[in-house]
N, C-alpha and C positions, 0 to 999 in steps of 0.2 A: 051832065058838062055842067061848071057853074057857070050863074049868071055874073055878069059886072058887078065886081065889091064884093062876091061870096067867096070865103076862103074855106077851105075843108081838109082835115086832119084825119087819118083813123080815127080819130076820138074825139074831133068837134068840127064843129060847122059852123062860121061866125060871118056876119054881112060888116062890111065894112062901117065903120065907127063904134061895134059892138066891141066892149072888153071881156074876157075870159080872165079870172084870175086864179091857178091854183097854188096851193100850200103846199110847203116841201114838210113831209111828216118826218122823214130820216132820209138819209145817206148812208153809203157803205162806199169805205175805200177799201179794194184789195188789194193784197203787196203780195208778191212772190218770195218766199222765205229764204230762197237761194239767191237772187238777186236785188232783193229790195226795192224790186219795180213794180211796175204795174205787170199783173200777170200774162203767160201766153197764151194763145189758141181761145177757144168758144168757151164762155163760162155763162152755164146756167142756173139761175135764182129762181129760186119759188117761196111764197110766204105760204104756209100748211094753213088749210082750209080756205085759201082765197085765190082767187084765180087773177087778180091782178099781178103784172110784171112791171118792173122797174125800168125807167129811162136811164141810158147813160148819157152823161152829158160828155160838152167837149172835151175835159179837163180828166176824164176817167169815173167822176162819181157814179154808182148805180144808185139812182133817185128813186122814192117811193113820195107819193104825194097823195091829199087827199084822203088818208085814213083818219081813222078814228084812233086817238089817240090809246095808248092801252099797249100789250106783248105780244111779241109777235115771234114766231119760229120760224126763220130762216135755211133752208136747204139747201147749200151751192155744191153742185156738180161741175165738173171739166175731165177731159180727156188725160191731162199732166198733172193734175193733183188730187191728194185725198178728198174725197166726197166731206163736208164737213155741216153740221147743224149748230146754227148758233141763235141764241137768245136776246132780243132787243125788247125791252121795255124802255116806252119814249119820254117815260117820268124820269129817266135816269140821264138823259140827255141833255146836252147846253141847247136850250132852245134857240139861243139865235147862231147856234151852229152844230145842229143834230146829225155828227158827223161819228158812223162807228166803225174802226179798222179791224181789218179782220186778217189774218196770215194765213195764204195757203201754202201748204207745204205739198213738194211736189213726189208723184209718185216712181213706179219704175219706168212707166213709158215716156219720162220727160226728157226732155231733147238737153241735155249736158252738154258743154262745150269739152273738146277734146282734152283740154289741161286740167281737168274737173278731178278732184281727191274723191274717189270714190271707194264704195264697199257696196257690192251686189251679188246677189243667191236668190236661193226659192227654198223654202222652209216646208219641207213632206216630211207626212207621218205616214200612212198607208196611201194618204193621196194628199195634197197639197193643202197647206193648211193658213187659209186665209181668215185677216182681219186679229193675226196674232201681233200682239204691243212688242217692239224694238226700241233697247236702251243703250247706248252707250255708257258704261258706268265711268264716272268722274265727269263726264261731260253732258251741256242740257242737249244733247241730240238724240231725239227718238223718230222712230216712222211706223209704220204697220204694213203687214202683208196685202196686198192686194188680192183678187178673188181666184189668183193662178199660184197664189203664194208665193210671189217675186216679190222683191223688197231691192230698195235702194237707200245708204246712207251717203250723206254727202258733208264735207270736212272744208272748213278753211281755217289757214294759221297750224296747221300741221305741216313739219316736215319729214320726220319720220318718227312713228311712236304705237308701240304694242300695245292693242286696247282690247277690253273685255267685252263683249255685245250680249246682250241678255235677252232671248225670246220667252214672250211669255203670252199666252192663251189660258185662261182660265183658270185650275188651279195646276197647271205642269208648265216646267220652265227648262232652259237649257241655255247656258255658257257655252262660249267659242271665243277663243283668244285669236287676234289678227294682227298684222303688223302693216300700219297704213303709210305709204308715202306721199310726199305732196306730189300734185300733178298726175298720180296713177290711179288705175281703176283693178282693185283688186275682189278677184271673182273666189266666193264662195262653194259656189259649186250648190250642189246638193245638201243642205243642211238637215241633218234627221232629228226629228223632232220626238221619235221613240226610244 
């Protein structure tokens, strides 16, 4: 047990009157692509080849401190978002505000509200097709299938529109037409990739 005037955290032990200074190397601001707010659920961040973990401050920034300046590869994983890798070069950040914004794209397990406009399905060849790219022609809407071949596309500002969805994996592709209606979930069921 600490004596009088001694303070302990999991990283430091400080006696009264001592000062510990840490320097912010960079911070990450994570944003949910659907809500444009802080992401849902538990987010796991890790730096390649390093065991250091970020500290999340009260404002929601993930802060990395006391690292040498250089280039880092960050892995972001979550139950509700597609896994993402991001490179950060500290020389490219504003030294007075070294923050990088990263958008997280919801995956098929994301808890969308009941009024969301969605297209769901499962991409399958002889078995589920994982990590296939999915794009909506004429829109900036894209996603990927998960490890089970499942996917979800979400739309905002569409009342009713006939759309073409393109599925691509390596040199193989398929197009499917669907009518999307505001506030409804359209199920494509199993989309055959053969």
